[in-house]
N, C-alpha and C positions, 0 to 999 in steps of 0.2 A: 485495503482497497487497491493498492498498487503492487501487491506482493507478486503477482504473476509476472509483472514487468521486471522485478528485481531479482527473480530467481535465476540461478545458474545451475544447469544440470551438468553431470559428469558422465562421460561415456566410458566404455570398457577400458580404454587406454589411459584413463585418468585425466583426459583433457577436458577443459571447461568449454562448454558451448552455450550459446544463447538461444536455444530452441524455444523455451517458453516466451522469451522476449519477442522473438520473431513471430510466433503464433499470435500473441496479443496485438502486435503492431499490425499484422495483416487484418485482424478483426476490426481495428479502429480505422484503418485506411481503406478498407474494402468499400465503404460507402462512397468515397470520392471516386474511386476507380469505376464503380458501377454507374455513378451519375454521369460520367463523361464517356461511358462506353468503352473504357480501356481495360476492363477486367478480362482475364483469361478464364478458362473453365477447367482448372485442375480439380482433384478431389477436394471437398470442403475440409477445412482444418478440424482436428479433433476438438470436441467440446472441452474447454479448460475447466478443471474441477472447481475453480472459484465460482463458475456460473451455475453449479448444480444445487438442487434443493436437498439432495441426499434422501429423497423420498419419491418413489415411483408413482406416477399418476396412471390409473387404469383408463382404458379407452381414450387415450390422448393421442393427438397428432404426433407422429414420430419426432417432429422437430421440437415439440413442446415437452417431451419426456425429460424430466429431471432438470429442465431449464428454469431458473428463477424468473418470475414475472415482476415481483415487486420486492427487491432486496432491501432489508433493513439491517442496521448495525446493532448488535446486542451489547450488553455491558462487558462481555468478554473481549470485545473488539472484533469478533468474527461476524460475517454477514450470512443471513439465511433468508429464505423467502418468507414474506410476512404471512401468507396464507398457511404455509407449513408450520410456522411458529405458533399461530393462533390455534391451530387444531392439534398441536403436539400435546401428548399426554403429560409432558413435563416441561411446562413453560418456564420454570425456575431453574432449569438445567440447560447449559450450553450444549447443543447437539454435536459440536465439534470436539470439545474437550471433555464432555461428560462431567463437568464440574458445576457447582451451584453458581448462579449469577448474583453479583453483588446488589443489583437492583433490576427492576423490570422496565426501566425507561429504554426506548429504542429510538433510533434516528434513521430517516430514509437515506439510503446509499445512492444518491442521484448519479454519481459518476459511474458506478458499476452497472446501474440500470441502463444508462445510455450505451455503455460498451456492449452489454448483452444485446440491446436492440440492434446495434450495428452488426454484431455477429449473426444474429438471427436473419437479418435482411440479406446479408452476404450469402448465408447458406441457402436460404429459400430461393434466391434468384439463381444461384449456381446449380441447384438441384434439379431444376426443371425449366428448360428453355421454352417449353410450350405454354407455360403458365405466365400470364401477364401480371407483373408486379408493379407496384407504385414505388417511386423513390421521392425523397424530399425535393420540393420545388424551391429553387432559389428565390429569395424575395426580390421584388421588382425595385427598380431605381426609385420609384415613387415611395415605396414602403420605407426604404432606408433614408431617403430624403426627409420623409415625414418624421422619422425617429430622430434624425440629426437636428431637425428644426426644433423639436420638443426639448431635446437635451440642452439647447442653447437658450431656452426661455426661462420663465420663473419656476420656482420649486415644484408647483403642482404639475405642470406639464412635463418637467424633467422626470418626476416619479412615474408618470404615465409612460413616457418614452423608455425609461429603464425597464419597466414591466414588459413592454412590447419586445424590447431587445432580448430580455431574458427568455421570453416565450419562443422567439425565433431560434436562439442558440440551443434551446432545449429540444424542440421538436425536430430539429435537423441534426441532432447529435454533434453539435459544435461545428458542422461543416459550413453553415451559413448563419449569420452573415460572414463572408470570407474576408479576412483582414487584408488579403492581397489586393482585393478590389476596393475595399473601403478602409485604408490604413488610418484614417483620421479617428476611427473609433477608439484606438488605444489611448491617445492623449486626452480624449473627451472623458473616457471612463476614469482615468487617473486623476484628472483635475475636477471632476464633477463635484466633489465635496466643498470646493472653495466657494461655490455660490450659495451654500446652505448655512454656513457659519454655525451657530449654536442649535439649529433645528435639525441637524443630521442625526438620524436614529440608528439603533442597532439593526433594525429590520432593513433599512436602506443599505447599510454596509453589507449585510449578508446578501442582499439582492445583487449589488455590484460585484461582489466576489463570485457569486454563482455564475454570472455572465462570463467573467474571465475564466473561471474553471471550465465551463462548458466549451469555450473556445479553445482552451489548452488541450483538449482531448484529441482534436484532429491535427494530423501532421502539418498540413499547409499553414494553419493558423498558429500552431505550436512554434514553428520556426520563426515566425514574425514576432510573436510575443517574447520569445527568448532573446531576440535582438533588440527589444525595446529597452534602451538604457535607463529610462526613468522607472521601470516597473519594480526592480528589486527594492529601491528606496521607498517606493510607494507601499509595498507590502510590509516593510518594516514599520513605517509610520502607522499603517492601519493596525498592525498588531500591538503597537505601543498604546494606541488610543482605545482599543477594544474594552479594557477594564472599566474605563470611564463611561462607556456607552451602556454597560450592563447587559442583561439578557443571557441567552444560552451560549454554549461554547461552539456552536456550529460554524461561525465565521473563522475561528481559529483553526478548525479542521480544514476548511476550504483554503486558507492561506498555506498550510502545510502541504495540501494536495497539489496546489499550483506549483510550489517549489519542487515537489517530487516530479511532476510532469515535465518541467522545463530543465531539470538538473542534468539531463543527458547532454546538454549543450555546454561546451567548455566556457564560452564567453559569459553565459548566464551564471554558471557556477562561480566564476571568478568575481563577478560583480556582486553577487549576493554575499559572498564571503567577505569582500572588501568593505561592505557597509554594515557588517556585524550580523549577518544572517545566521551564523552558527550560534551565537549567543541568543538570538531571537528564538530559534528552535529549542535551545536548551531551556529557556524560560517556559516554553510550552510543555516540556517534560515535567515541570513542577506543578502543572495543573492536575488536580486529582480527577481526571476524566479519562477513562480507558481509551475512548475513541480519539481524543486529542493526542494522547501519548502515542498511540499506534501510528497515526499519520505523521506525527513529528519524527518518530523513529525512521519511518520510510523516507522522509525528506532528508534526514541526516545521512542515511545510507547513500542517497543520491549524491550528496555533496562530498562524501568520503571515498570517492572512486580514485583519488590520487593522493599523493603525499601532502599536498597543500591543504586539502580538506581534512585529512587526519591530524595535521598539525593544529589547525584551528579547533578541531574537536578536543584535542588535548588541552589547549590553552583555556578553553571554556569549561573544562571539567565535565565533559559530556559522559565520560566513563563512570564517574561517581554518581551522576544523576541517573544514568541508565541502570546501574546496579540497584539504586534505591527504589526505582519504580519498575523493575524488570518484569516484563510480560513475556511469556514463552511464545514468541512468534518467530517466523522466519527472519524478519529484518532485525529483531532484537538480538537473536543469537549470533547472526552473521556479523552485525555491527560490533557487538561486545567482543567477539573473537578477534576482529581485525584491529581494534584499538589497543594501545598500550595500557597496562593496568599496574598501579603501584601496589605494594603489599596490603595497604588498607582496603583497596578496591577488591582484591582477591579474597581478603578475609570476609568482606561483606558478601561477596559472591558465594562464599562457602555456605552461607545460610540457604542458598538455593540449590544445594547439592541434590536433595531429594527430587526436586522438579526436573533437574537436568538428567538424572538417572531415569525418570519416567519417560522423558523424551527419547532417550536412547533405546529404552525397552519397548516403546510403542510399536505396534505392528504397522507395516507399511500401508496396509489397507485403510488405516484410519486417516491417512493423509494429514496428520497433525502438523508435520513440517516437511520440507523438501529434503532431498539427499544432502544438499550443501549445508542446510541448517543442522542436520544430524551430525555432519562432520564437525561443525562448529561446537555443538554440544559436547562431543567427544574431546575436542581441544580444550574446552572450558573445564571439564572434569579433570583433565590432565593437569591443568594449571593449579586446580585446588589441591590435588594430591601432591604436587611438587612442593607446595607450601606447608600443608598440614594434613597428613593422612588420616588423622583422627576424625576429621569432618565426615568421613564416610561411615562412621559408626552409627549415624542417624538413619542410614538406609536399612530398612527392615528386611527387604528381599534381596540380600546380598548374593545369595546362591543363584537366584534367578538372573540377577544382573550379570554375574560372571558367566553364566551359560549364554546369555545374550551376546556378551563380548566375544566369546569363542565362536559363536555363530557368525558374527560380523567379520571376524578375522579370517574365516574360511572363504569369504567372498572377495569381490574385487573392489578395492578401495584405493584412493589416491595414496601414493607412497608416504607422504608426510602424515596423513591420518592413520595409516597402518602402523607406523612407528610409534605414534602416540598411543594407539590402542594396545599394542604389545607392552608398552611401558605401564599402562594402567593395569593390565592383567598381572604383570610381574609384581607391582606394588601391592595389589589386593591379595595376591597369593602369599606374600610375605606377612601381610597383616592378619590373614585368616587361613593358615595352612590347612586346617581341617576341612574347611569349605572348599578350598582349592582341590583337595584330594577327592572329595565327593563329586565335584564337577568333572574332573579328569576320568573318574571311573564310570 
């Protein structure tokens, strides 16, 4: 869900740039700019591939072509359009990985849907100045006052006010209610459960987290939420109590998504680490749910942007947990590559050698992973070979793999990746000289 924000592309000189992050940030903040009449009129940003259905609609409006309308999360952890999935000839196969799904249960991807809606509004308004478009209208003082009054009353009115607030934060893509204007909403949301005692339910917890998550999408609210000193501890307490509430794993997904959204702020990262946030996310990796694990990995990636975060990950044995439940996604590959691994972890990682080889061999048109994740896959294969070259004997298409490595080595790669690639080719050539001669010929 947050993969586009975490991706880092590499240009021809090997320098890392944050182009995908910038594109996504413009999409999320475009709504605020347009609302206050501050938006300029450059060419609209290119459609991020996470927004696409991978299925062309005939006779559709140009803006609607390939854009998801109702994204859902599959068992594989990837998101697709619900209509596309329902009418797909192979509903038991993930259209991204082309692999069987472990189950048919899907979850709505509310955050991605709101991000797409903001992107669509941004593009439609910028594409034609002669066409009158509507933008979300900020709630009135009376509306917010009524919600605040209900949230201070007994449980029935509090639930009604919470539903109204969730509706406002959803239809306005997190822009309104704006926390800058109504900062008291944060402590009210955090302390809301105190008045419920034993009657607080799993449904209400998910509703509260949905409001916070919707607010955390928009930049103005995000900065204020990140500065709320009581929020990290509240998220940890919520996560600790979720098992006792029962129900589905959706609240756990939302907690991880909130951490991901706010982890770009150093103060928030430090606070969440100080209260045991890394261990909290590590525990989410133990949940046998692909969606929870995917979002937990994205959140851990956000916390591991500096040495302090990596140290916490090491002390919480995140590497071992990650290897145990490894899913081949951008965040998982990049995270596993950047963290230190002991011989035991590398040995467990060796069992994933075939999957890593398939990632490296995948055609770029499949968009299975980003270039940076591809470089991480190469680095992980290099670590496996350094410890035990025999692990590559499980790869059936070794000749095709070596041809792919030679193809990559003829392109432009970061220097460190190129050195590891050449080392892999050298080791495999020594292991299978006959195949190496066939490739060279």
